[in-house]
C-alpha positions as CSV (number, residue, x, y, z in Angstrom):
1,M,-0.1,0.0,0.0
2,P,1.5,3.3,-1.0
3,L,2.3,5.7,1.9
4,D,-0.5,8.3,2.1
5,I,1.4,11.7,2.7
6,S,-1.9,13.6,3.0
7,L,-3.1,11.2,5.7
8,V,0.1,11.5,7.6
9,R,-0.2,15.3,7.6
10,R,-3.8,15.4,8.9
11,A,-2.9,12.8,11.5
12,Q,-0.2,15.2,12.7
13,G,-2.4,18.1,12.6
14,E,-5.2,16.3,14.7
15,F,-2.4,15.3,17.3
16,N,-1.3,19.0,17.6
17,N,-4.9,20.3,17.8
18,R,-6.5,17.9,20.0
19,I,-3.8,16.4,22.4
20,A,-0.7,18.5,22.4
21,Q,-1.9,22.1,22.4
22,P,-4.9,21.8,24.9
23,R,-2.5,20.2,27.4
24,G,0.1,22.9,27.0
25,V,2.5,21.0,25.1
26,Q,4.5,22.8,22.5
27,A,3.5,21.6,19.1
28,L,5.9,19.3,17.3
29,P,8.0,21.4,14.9
30,G,7.5,20.8,11.3
31,R,6.3,22.2,8.1
32,T,2.9,21.7,6.4
33,G,4.6,21.3,3.0
34,P,5.3,18.0,1.4
35,L,7.2,15.5,3.4
36,T,11.0,15.5,2.2
37,V,14.1,13.7,3.0
38,R,17.0,16.0,2.5
39,N,20.1,13.9,2.7
40,G,21.5,10.2,2.9
41,Q,21.4,10.1,6.8
42,Q,17.7,11.0,6.8
43,W,16.9,8.5,4.1
44,L,18.3,5.7,6.3
45,V,16.6,6.8,9.4
46,A,13.3,7.3,7.5
47,A,13.6,3.9,6.0
48,L,14.3,2.3,9.4
49,A,11.5,4.1,11.0
50,L,9.0,3.2,8.3
51,S,10.0,-0.5,8.5
52,S,9.4,-0.4,12.3
53,A,6.1,1.2,12.0
54,M,5.0,-1.3,9.3
55,A,5.8,-4.1,11.6
56,I,2.8,-3.2,13.7
57,G,0.5,-4.4,10.8
58,R,2.7,-6.9,9.3
59,M,1.8,-7.8,5.7
60,P,1.0,-11.6,5.1
61,P,3.9,-13.5,3.8
62,R,4.4,-13.9,0.1
63,G,2.3,-16.6,-1.3
64,V,-0.3,-16.4,1.6
65,R,-3.8,-15.0,0.5
66,A,-5.4,-12.3,2.2
67,P,-8.9,-13.1,3.7
68,V,-11.6,-12.6,1.1
69,G,-15.2,-11.8,1.6
70,D,-16.5,-14.1,4.3
71,P,-20.1,-13.4,5.3
72,T,-21.2,-14.2,8.7
73,P,-21.4,-18.1,8.5
74,L,-24.5,-19.9,9.6
75,P,-24.3,-22.5,12.3
76,G,-23.2,-25.8,11.0
77,A,-21.9,-24.0,7.8
78,R,-18.4,-24.8,6.2
79,A,-16.1,-22.0,6.9
80,Q,-15.7,-19.9,3.7
81,G,-12.1,-19.5,3.2
82,G,-10.0,-18.8,6.2
83,I,-9.1,-16.1,8.7
84,D,-5.4,-15.0,8.2
85,H,-4.3,-14.0,11.7
86,Q,-1.9,-11.3,11.5
87,A,0.7,-11.6,14.4
88,V,1.4,-8.6,16.6
89,P,5.0,-8.4,18.0
90,M,4.6,-9.8,21.6
91,L,6.3,-12.3,23.9
92,G,4.6,-14.2,26.7
93,D,1.1,-15.4,27.3
94,A,-0.2,-12.1,28.3
95,P,1.1,-9.4,25.8
96,T,-0.6,-6.1,25.6
97,A,-1.3,-3.5,22.8
98,P,0.7,-0.8,25.1
99,V,3.8,-3.1,24.9
100,V,3.6,-3.0,21.2
101,A,3.2,0.7,21.1
102,L,6.2,1.1,23.5
103,E,8.4,-1.0,21.6
104,H,7.9,0.8,18.2
105,I,7.8,4.3,19.7
106,A,11.0,3.7,21.5
107,N,12.6,2.4,18.4
108,G,11.5,5.6,16.5
109,A,12.8,7.7,19.3
110,T,16.1,6.0,19.2
111,L,16.5,6.5,15.4
112,G,15.5,10.2,16.0
113,C,18.2,10.7,18.5
114,I,20.9,9.1,16.2
115,A,19.8,11.3,13.3
116,S,19.8,14.5,15.3
117,P,21.5,14.3,18.8
118,R,20.7,18.1,19.3
119,H,16.9,17.5,19.2
120,C,17.0,14.1,21.3
121,P,15.3,15.6,24.5
122,Q,12.4,17.0,22.3
123,T,12.3,13.5,20.5
124,L,11.9,11.7,23.7
125,A,9.3,14.1,25.2
126,A,7.2,13.8,22.2
127,S,7.5,9.9,22.3
128,L,6.3,9.8,25.9
129,L,3.5,12.1,25.1
130,T,2.5,9.9,22.2
131,Y,2.7,6.8,24.3
132,G,0.6,8.4,26.9
133,A,-2.1,9.1,24.5
134,L,-2.1,5.8,23.1
135,T,-2.3,4.2,26.5
136,A,-5.1,6.4,27.5
137,S,-6.8,5.2,24.2
138,T,-6.4,1.6,25.3
139,I,-7.9,2.2,28.8
140,G,-10.8,4.1,27.3
141,S,-11.3,1.2,24.8
142,G,-13.3,-0.7,27.5
143,V,-16.0,2.0,27.4
144,L,-15.7,2.4,23.6
145,G,-15.3,-1.4,22.7
146,Y,-19.0,-1.7,22.1
147,A,-19.3,1.3,19.8
148,L,-16.4,0.2,18.0
149,G,-17.9,-3.2,17.5
150,R,-21.1,-1.6,16.3
151,S,-19.1,0.8,13.8
152,T,-17.2,-2.1,12.4
153,A,-20.1,-4.5,12.0
154,P,-21.8,-4.0,8.5
155,A,-25.4,-2.9,8.8
156,A,-27.9,-5.7,7.8
157,G,-29.5,-5.0,4.5
158,T,-26.9,-2.5,3.1
159,E,-24.2,-2.7,0.4
160,A,-21.8,-2.3,3.4
161,S,-22.8,-5.7,4.3
162,R,-21.3,-7.2,1.2
163,E,-17.8,-5.7,1.4
164,S,-14.9,-8.0,0.4
165,S,-13.3,-8.0,3.8
166,P,-14.9,-9.4,7.0
167,S,-15.1,-6.9,9.9
168,L,-13.5,-7.7,13.2
169,P,-16.7,-8.9,14.9
170,Q,-17.5,-11.3,11.8
171,S,-13.9,-12.6,12.1
172,L,-14.3,-13.5,15.7
173,Y,-17.8,-15.0,15.0
174,A,-16.2,-17.2,12.3
175,L,-13.7,-18.5,14.9
176,L,-16.3,-19.9,17.1
177,P,-17.1,-23.8,17.0
178,D,-20.7,-24.5,15.6
179,E,-22.1,-25.2,19.1
180,Q,-21.0,-21.8,20.5
181,R,-22.3,-20.0,17.3
182,M,-25.7,-21.6,17.9
183,Q,-25.4,-20.4,21.6
184,L,-24.5,-16.9,20.5
185,L,-27.5,-16.7,18.1
186,Q,-29.7,-17.8,21.0
187,I,-28.2,-15.2,23.3
188,V,-28.8,-12.3,20.9
189,R,-32.3,-13.7,20.0
190,D,-33.4,-13.9,23.5
191,C,-32.2,-10.5,24.5
192,G,-34.3,-9.0,21.7
193,T,-32.4,-5.9,21.9
194,D,-29.0,-4.4,20.7
195,A,-27.9,-3.4,24.3
196,A,-24.6,-4.9,25.3
197,A,-25.7,-4.9,28.9
198,C,-28.1,-7.8,28.1
199,T,-25.8,-9.9,25.8
200,A,-22.5,-9.3,27.4
201,P,-22.5,-11.3,30.6
202,A,-23.8,-14.4,28.7
203,I,-21.2,-14.1,25.9
204,R,-18.4,-13.7,28.5
205,S,-19.5,-17.0,30.0
206,L,-19.6,-18.4,26.5
207,L,-16.1,-17.3,25.8
208,Q,-14.6,-18.5,29.1
209,E,-15.8,-22.0,28.2
210,L,-14.1,-22.2,24.7
211,P,-11.3,-24.6,24.0
212,E,-7.8,-23.2,24.8
213,A,-7.0,-23.2,21.0
214,T,-10.0,-21.1,20.1
215,R,-9.4,-18.6,22.9
216,R,-5.9,-18.1,21.6
217,Q,-7.1,-17.6,18.1
218,I,-9.5,-14.9,19.3
219,M,-6.8,-13.1,21.2
220,V,-4.5,-13.3,18.2
221,T,-7.3,-11.7,16.0
222,L,-7.8,-8.8,18.5
223,G,-4.2,-8.3,18.5
224,V,-3.4,-9.0,22.3
225,A,-1.6,-12.3,21.6
226,R,0.8,-13.7,19.2
227,H,1.6,-17.2,17.9
228,A,4.7,-18.0,19.9
229,E,6.5,-19.6,17.0
230,T,6.5,-16.3,15.1
231,H,7.7,-14.0,17.8
232,T,10.3,-11.5,16.7
233,H,11.6,-8.6,19.0
234,G,11.7,-5.0,17.8
235,G,14.9,-4.1,19.0
236,W,14.5,-4.4,22.8
237,P,16.8,-6.7,24.8
238,A,15.4,-10.3,25.0
239,G,12.6,-10.5,27.7
240,A,12.2,-6.7,27.9
241,D,8.5,-6.9,26.8
242,A,7.7,-10.0,28.9
243,A,5.6,-8.1,31.4
244,A,5.9,-4.5,30.9
245,L,2.4,-3.5,31.3
246,A,-0.6,-5.4,32.6
247,P,-3.6,-5.4,30.2
248,M,-5.8,-2.4,30.7
249,L,-8.8,-4.1,29.2
250,S,-9.8,-7.8,29.4
251,W,-9.9,-9.5,26.1
252,V,-12.9,-11.3,27.1
253,D,-14.9,-8.1,27.7
254,W,-13.8,-6.6,24.4
255,A,-14.6,-9.8,22.5
256,A,-17.8,-10.1,24.2
257,D,-18.8,-6.6,23.1
258,L,-17.8,-7.1,19.5
259,L,-19.5,-10.6,19.3
260,G,-22.8,-8.8,20.6
261,S,-22.6,-6.5,17.8
262,V,-22.0,-9.0,15.0
263,M,-25.7,-9.4,14.3
264,S,-29.1,-8.0,15.3
265,P,-31.8,-10.0,17.1
266,A,-33.8,-10.0,13.9
267,Q,-30.9,-11.8,12.1
268,A,-30.3,-14.1,14.9
269,C,-33.9,-15.2,14.8
270,F,-33.7,-15.6,11.0
271,Q,-30.5,-17.7,11.2
272,L,-32.0,-20.0,14.0
273,D,-35.1,-20.6,12.0
274,L,-33.2,-21.5,8.9
275,E,-31.0,-23.8,10.9
276,Q,-33.9,-25.7,12.3
277,I,-35.6,-26.1,8.9
278,A,-32.3,-27.2,7.2
279,Q,-31.4,-29.6,10.0
280,A,-34.9,-31.1,10.2
281,T,-34.7,-31.7,6.5
282,L,-31.3,-33.6,6.8
283,D,-32.3,-35.6,10.1
284,A,-35.2,-37.0,8.2
285,Q,-32.9,-38.7,5.6
286,Q,-32.0,-42.0,7.4
287,P,-29.6,-44.6,6.1
288,G,-31.3,-47.5,4.3
289,M,-34.1,-45.3,2.7
290,T,-34.6,-45.4,-0.8
291,G,-34.3,-42.1,-2.7
292,A,-38.0,-41.7,-2.9
293,Q,-38.4,-42.4,0.8
294,R,-35.7,-39.8,1.6
295,E,-37.6,-37.3,-0.4
296,V,-40.9,-38.0,1.3
297,A,-39.4,-38.1,4.8
298,A,-37.5,-34.8,4.3
299,N,-40.6,-32.9,3.2
300,I,-42.8,-34.3,6.0
301,A,-40.1,-33.1,8.4
302,R,-39.8,-29.8,6.8
303,F,-43.5,-28.9,7.1
304,D,-43.7,-30.3,10.7
305,T,-40.9,-28.0,11.6
306,L,-42.6,-25.0,9.9
307,R,-45.8,-25.7,11.8
308,A,-43.9,-25.9,15.1
309,L,-42.1,-22.7,14.4
310,F,-45.3,-20.6,13.6
311,R,-46.9,-22.1,16.8
312,R,-43.9,-21.0,18.8
313,D,-44.4,-17.6,17.7
314,G,-48.1,-17.8,18.7
315,H,-49.6,-18.2,15.2
316,T,-52.4,-20.7,14.0
317,L,-52.1,-21.9,10.5
318,Q,-54.9,-22.8,8.1
319,Q,-54.5,-26.1,6.5
320,L,-55.5,-26.1,2.9
321,P,-55.1,-29.6,1.5
322,F,-55.4,-30.2,-2.2
323,S,-55.3,-33.1,-4.6
324,G,-55.4,-33.7,-8.3
325,S,-53.5,-35.0,-11.4
326,T,-51.1,-33.4,-13.7
327,R,-49.3,-34.5,-16.8
328,D,-45.5,-35.0,-17.3
329,S,-43.5,-34.0,-20.3
330,F,-44.7,-36.9,-22.4
331,G,-48.4,-36.5,-21.4
332,F,-48.8,-39.1,-18.9
333,D,-51.0,-38.5,-16.0
334,R,-49.9,-38.6,-12.4
335,T,-51.8,-38.0,-9.2
336,Y,-50.7,-35.9,-6.2
337,N,-51.7,-34.8,-2.7
338,G,-50.4,-31.9,-0.9
339,C,-51.2,-29.2,1.8
340,N,-50.8,-25.5,1.6
341,L,-50.5,-23.5,4.9
342,M,-51.8,-20.0,5.3
343,L,-51.6,-17.2,7.9
344,E,-53.7,-14.0,7.8
345,F,-53.2,-10.5,9.5
346,A,-56.0,-8.1,9.0
347,G,-57.2,-4.6,10.2
348,A,-60.5,-3.7,11.5
349,G,-63.5,-4.2,9.1
350,T,-64.2,-6.0,5.9
351,P,-60.9,-6.5,3.9
352,R,-60.8,-4.2,0.9
353,R,-57.3,-4.8,-0.2
354,T,-55.2,-7.9,0.2
355,L,-51.5,-8.5,-0.3
356,M,-50.1,-12.1,-0.2
357,V,-46.6,-13.0,0.2
358,L,-45.7,-16.7,-0.5
359,A,-42.9,-19.1,-0.7
360,H,-42.8,-22.8,-1.2
361,G,-42.2,-25.1,1.6
362,D,-41.2,-28.3,-0.2
363,M,-37.9,-29.3,-1.4
364,T,-36.3,-31.7,-3.8
365,G,-32.7,-33.5,-3.8
366,A,-33.0,-35.2,-0.6
367,R,-32.0,-38.4,-2.3
368,E,-28.5,-36.6,-2.9
369,G,-28.3,-35.1,0.6
370,S,-29.7,-31.6,0.0
371,S,-30.9,-29.6,3.0
372,G,-32.9,-27.2,1.0
373,A,-31.3,-24.2,2.8
374,S,-31.1,-22.0,-0.3
375,D,-34.0,-23.5,-2.1
376,N,-36.2,-22.5,-0.4
377,G,-35.3,-22.3,3.4
378,T,-34.6,-18.7,3.0
379,G,-37.9,-17.9,1.7
380,L,-39.5,-19.8,4.5
381,A,-37.4,-18.0,7.2
382,T,-38.3,-14.7,5.5
383,L,-42.1,-15.7,6.0
384,L,-41.5,-16.5,9.7
385,A,-39.9,-13.0,10.1
386,L,-42.7,-11.3,8.4
387,A,-45.2,-13.2,10.7
388,R,-43.3,-12.0,13.8
389,K,-43.4,-8.4,12.6
390,L,-47.0,-8.3,11.4
391,G,-48.2,-10.1,14.5
392,A,-46.7,-7.1,16.6
393,A,-48.3,-4.5,14.2
394,T,-51.6,-2.9,14.0
395,L,-52.7,-3.0,10.3
396,P,-54.9,-0.1,8.9
397,D,-58.7,-0.7,8.6
398,G,-59.8,-2.8,5.6
399,V,-56.3,-4.1,4.9
400,R,-55.2,-7.7,4.9
401,V,-51.8,-9.5,4.5
402,Q,-51.8,-13.2,3.8
403,L,-48.6,-15.4,4.2
404,L,-48.8,-18.7,2.2
405,V,-46.6,-21.6,2.4
406,S,-47.1,-23.4,-0.9
407,D,-46.6,-27.2,-1.5
408,L,-45.3,-29.2,-4.2
409,E,-43.7,-26.3,-6.1
410,E,-40.8,-28.7,-7.1
411,H,-43.4,-30.9,-8.9
412,G,-45.0,-28.4,-11.2
413,M,-46.0,-25.6,-9.0
414,L,-49.2,-27.7,-8.0
415,G,-49.8,-26.0,-4.6
416,A,-49.8,-22.5,-6.2
417,K,-52.1,-23.8,-9.0
418,A,-54.5,-25.3,-6.3
419,F,-54.6,-22.1,-4.3
420,V,-55.4,-20.0,-7.3
421,E,-58.1,-22.3,-8.5
422,R,-59.6,-22.2,-5.0
423,C,-59.4,-18.3,-4.5
424,L,-61.0,-17.9,-8.0
425,A,-63.9,-20.3,-7.2
426,Q,-64.4,-18.3,-3.9
427,A,-64.0,-14.9,-5.4
428,D,-61.4,-14.2,-2.7
429,C,-57.9,-13.8,-4.5
430,P,-55.4,-11.3,-3.2
431,D,-55.2,-8.0,-5.0
432,V,-51.4,-8.8,-5.7
433,A,-49.1,-11.5,-4.6
434,L,-45.4,-11.5,-4.1
435,N,-43.5,-14.8,-4.3
436,L,-40.2,-15.3,-2.6
437,D,-37.7,-18.0,-3.8
438,M,-33.9,-18.2,-2.8
439,T,-33.4,-14.9,-1.2
440,G,-29.9,-15.6,0.5
441,R,-27.5,-15.4,-2.5
442,G,-26.6,-13.1,-5.5
443,D,-25.4,-9.8,-6.1
444,G,-28.7,-8.1,-6.8
445,M,-32.5,-8.5,-6.7
446,T,-34.8,-9.7,-9.6
447,L,-38.5,-9.2,-10.1
448,S,-40.4,-11.3,-12.5
449,G,-43.8,-9.7,-13.6
450,S,-46.8,-11.0,-15.4
451,D,-45.6,-9.9,-18.8
452,R,-43.1,-12.6,-18.9
453,H,-44.7,-15.8,-17.5
454,H,-45.0,-17.1,-21.1
455,F,-41.2,-17.6,-21.1
456,Y,-41.7,-20.7,-19.0
457,M,-43.3,-23.9,-20.2
458,D,-44.3,-26.7,-18.1
459,G,-46.6,-28.7,-20.2
460,D,-49.5,-28.6,-17.8
461,S,-51.2,-25.4,-18.6
462,R,-54.1,-24.8,-20.9
463,A,-51.9,-23.7,-23.6
464,L,-48.4,-24.7,-24.1
465,Q,-47.1,-21.1,-24.5
466,P,-49.8,-18.8,-23.2
467,P,-49.7,-15.0,-24.0
468,P,-48.2,-12.5,-21.6
469,A,-50.6,-11.3,-19.0
470,P,-51.2,-7.6,-18.7
471,V,-49.5,-5.7,-15.9
472,T,-52.2,-4.3,-13.6
473,A,-51.8,-1.1,-11.7
474,A,-51.8,-3.1,-8.5
475,E,-48.7,-5.0,-9.7
476,A,-46.9,-2.0,-10.9
477,Q,-47.4,-0.3,-7.6
478,L,-46.0,-3.2,-5.8
479,R,-43.1,-3.2,-8.1
480,G,-42.4,0.4,-7.6
481,L,-42.4,0.0,-3.8
482,L,-40.0,-2.9,-3.9
483,E,-37.5,-1.0,-6.2
484,A,-37.8,1.9,-3.9
485,A,-37.2,-0.2,-0.9
486,A,-34.1,-1.8,-2.6
487,G,-32.7,1.7,-3.3
488,E,-33.0,2.5,0.3
489,V,-30.8,-0.4,1.4
490,G,-28.4,-0.2,-1.5
491,L,-29.5,-3.5,-3.3
492,T,-29.2,-3.3,-7.1
493,V,-32.3,-4.4,-9.1
494,H,-31.0,-6.4,-12.0
495,D,-32.3,-5.7,-15.6
496,S,-33.5,-9.3,-16.5
497,A,-35.5,-8.8,-19.8
498,G,-36.3,-12.0,-21.5
499,W,-35.7,-14.1,-18.4
500,V,-38.4,-15.5,-16.0
501,M,-38.1,-16.6,-12.4
502,Q,-39.5,-20.2,-12.4
503,S,-41.5,-20.4,-9.5
504,D,-45.0,-20.3,-7.9
505,H,-45.9,-16.6,-9.0
506,V,-46.4,-18.0,-12.5
507,P,-49.8,-19.8,-11.8
508,F,-51.1,-16.6,-10.4
509,Q,-50.1,-14.7,-13.4
510,R,-51.4,-17.2,-15.9
511,D,-54.9,-17.0,-14.3
512,G,-54.9,-13.2,-14.2
513,V,-54.1,-12.7,-10.6
514,P,-51.4,-9.8,-10.4
515,A,-48.2,-11.3,-9.0
516,L,-44.4,-10.7,-8.9
517,G,-41.7,-13.3,-8.3
518,M,-38.7,-12.0,-6.4
519,N,-35.3,-13.6,-5.5
520,L,-31.6,-12.6,-5.4
521,A,-29.2,-13.6,-8.1
522,D,-26.0,-12.9,-9.8
523,A,-26.1,-11.0,-13.0
524,A,-24.0,-13.6,-14.7
525,D,-26.5,-16.3,-13.7
526,I,-29.4,-14.6,-15.3
527,T,-27.6,-14.5,-18.7
528,L,-27.0,-18.3,-18.5
529,E,-30.5,-19.1,-17.2
530,R,-32.1,-16.9,-20.1
531,D,-30.2,-19.0,-22.7
532,M,-31.2,-22.2,-21.0
533,Q,-34.9,-21.1,-20.7
534,Q,-35.0,-20.3,-24.4
535,A,-33.4,-23.7,-25.2
536,R,-35.9,-25.4,-23.0
537,A,-38.9,-23.8,-24.6
538,R,-37.5,-25.0,-28.0
539,L,-37.4,-28.4,-26.7
540,W,-41.0,-28.1,-25.4
541,L,-42.2,-26.8,-28.9
542,A,-40.3,-29.7,-30.7
543,N,-41.7,-32.2,-28.2
544,A,-45.3,-30.9,-28.8
545,D,-44.7,-31.2,-32.6
546,V,-44.4,-34.9,-32.3
547,D,-47.7,-36.8,-32.4
548,W,-46.9,-39.3,-29.4
549,S,-50.3,-41.1,-30.0
550,R,-48.8,-42.6,-33.1
551,F,-45.4,-43.5,-31.5
552,E,-46.5,-47.3,-30.9
553,H,-47.6,-47.5,-34.6
554,Y,-44.2,-46.1,-35.5
555,L,-42.3,-48.8,-33.5
556,N,-44.6,-51.6,-35.0
557,G,-43.9,-50.3,-38.4
558,T,-47.7,-49.8,-39.3
559,L,-47.4,-46.3,-40.5
560,G,-47.3,-45.4,-44.1
561,P,-44.0,-44.2,-45.7
562,D,-45.0,-40.5,-45.5
563,E,-46.1,-40.8,-41.9
564,T,-42.9,-42.6,-40.9
565,Q,-40.7,-40.0,-42.6
566,A,-42.6,-37.2,-40.9
567,M,-42.4,-38.9,-37.5
568,E,-38.7,-39.5,-37.8
569,T,-38.0,-35.8,-38.9
570,R,-40.0,-34.5,-36.0
571,M,-38.3,-36.8,-33.5
572,D,-34.9,-35.8,-35.1
573,A,-35.7,-32.1,-34.4
574,M,-36.8,-32.9,-30.8
575,E,-33.6,-35.0,-30.3
576,H,-31.5,-32.1,-31.5
577,A,-33.3,-29.7,-29.3
578,M,-32.7,-31.9,-26.4
579,H,-29.0,-32.2,-27.0
580,T,-28.7,-28.4,-27.3
581,Y,-30.5,-27.9,-24.1
582,K,-28.5,-30.5,-22.2
583,A,-25.2,-29.0,-23.5
584,L,-25.7,-25.5,-22.0
585,P,-23.8,-24.8,-18.8
586,L,-25.8,-24.5,-15.6
587,S,-25.6,-21.2,-13.7
588,R,-23.8,-21.3,-10.4
589,A,-27.1,-21.0,-8.5
590,M,-28.7,-23.8,-10.5
591,A,-25.8,-26.0,-10.0
592,N,-25.9,-25.5,-6.1
593,I,-29.6,-26.6,-5.6
594,H,-31.5,-29.8,-5.8
595,N,-28.4,-31.8,-4.6
596,R,-25.9,-32.0,-1.8
597,H,-24.4,-28.7,-2.5
598,D,-27.7,-27.0,-1.2
599,Q,-26.5,-26.4,2.5
600,L,-26.3,-23.7,4.9
601,D,-23.0,-22.5,3.6
602,Q,-24.6,-21.5,0.4
603,V,-26.7,-18.9,2.2
604,D,-25.2,-15.4,2.7
605,P,-27.3,-14.1,5.8
606,H,-26.5,-10.4,5.1
607,R,-27.9,-10.7,1.6
608,A,-31.0,-12.6,3.0
609,M,-31.4,-9.8,5.6
610,A,-31.1,-7.2,2.9
611,A,-33.8,-8.8,1.1
612,L,-35.9,-9.0,4.2
613,A,-35.4,-5.5,4.9
614,V,-36.6,-4.6,1.2
615,I,-39.8,-6.8,1.7
616,E,-40.6,-5.3,5.1
617,N,-40.2,-1.7,3.8
618,A,-42.3,-2.4,0.8
619,I,-45.1,-4.0,2.8
620,D,-45.0,-1.2,5.3
621,A,-45.4,1.4,2.4
622,W,-48.1,-0.8,0.7
623,L,-50.1,-0.9,4.0
624,H,-50.3,2.9,4.1
625,A,-50.7,3.6,0.4
626,S,-54.0,4.2,-1.4
627,A,-55.2,1.6,-3.8
628,P,-54.0,2.2,-7.4
């Protein structure tokens, strides 16, 4: 990193104005012009002083990668990358930050005296004053530790939460074993407040029970300890820094304040809910089960866990069972049974406006060990968070919000189709619906409206390629509120023209119920998925062009020559479309769902909380807006 001369000059000015002059100390001599070195002797002294100062924040060795973006890991998640603990020059088991300062200030003073013996008294006086200011700062850090933690922790739901380098609280959190991470989440959740007075005592107890190796890693990360095998002296005689000063602030208190600031109670609740949903899905997949049995058991456990979590928060769910039949890609019928879950919040009086927020509760990929954390555990944890907030609010008169957990989305959006059929028959459909699917990944937000549902083909609609649905005023209003809310938290809204989010909002849109689909995605993934959707559509059209009712006659050789030729031409076209479709690369997001990769480590909780903030703000604005 280049030396920032302007920063050095500002720092010297701050020292003179705030510390030296108010205490009656003569300001350090010097010029306000550019920093210069006038002769060979001063070049040597400056180089030695700079190398001594840089030792405080030692650069990682060549070949060692600096830490990369590491969002707060979820409990049970595989650590993303690693923490590169930078050593601080210390000796012994209880080294302190003041020792480091004394070591390097003394070295600088020695060099100054060598360079200019006439000014040695002034150099020593300034060094002592500087050391006194640094020591006072260390003592005061007990009071300021919590504020420091808050300032270094990125705010949930902002662009700052996605910076490339983890904050100090995040780095400490990443060092905790899984069990202690869970305990920390529960401490923050149970406090229900950001006040350190609530969380600190319990977190201190947690830290004191950590394994010795973890405690040491935390101390190294805080800069109050050093790996013994990397100790170097900064010029003092051996042992001179062994016990120079006692610690002015317990590392346990400092670490407790920082860990208390690593997340809000709302984020702790979200992560614990997601952990329980994902873990229940995995626990149900017992050895010896067939693949089909694993899928059934995982989804039963998933819905049972959801019911329990809603009951825990004091909510009673409506059970909306459904059944029917659908057709696969070759026109064969298959029966199904499912059950949607719904929760309502309403203001006084007859509902005049209704907003629905839904997310699918089922998952697929259990036969390969998926936990369904990303698809769609994030959407479900978001519904639970919305239920807590809506349950504590008083809605305006005549306004209703419905939360729907849809079933069998992974088998053709069957739960959403059943709900739309039901609400149309009862003339009780929402004015507009918002579908959430995979909200814990990606570098921006997507919104999929009614004007693009026709890009998706499932073979189970009244028309293979239905026309676009009109975008109503209610849908346009909700889109505007979501885009405005995204701007408030610094979340990019991707331009995704020609692409459709393939999820449960599509059945709403196809039957004329205004709806939007929302998720988080990487811009590069949208391009890949758009290409795949277009290839998939060509495959569906080629498949529909084959008269499969004549296929048995074709095999038996009972078709005429012209019919046989036509059949073969159409099947060749379908086979070519199939090969083209299968040859396309999967997007990163699609490659990590419906299989063993869909685990908690695929979820970025900061991005999930940013999405939740967008949804909460948009709902609040919708509740108090006039009908379009």
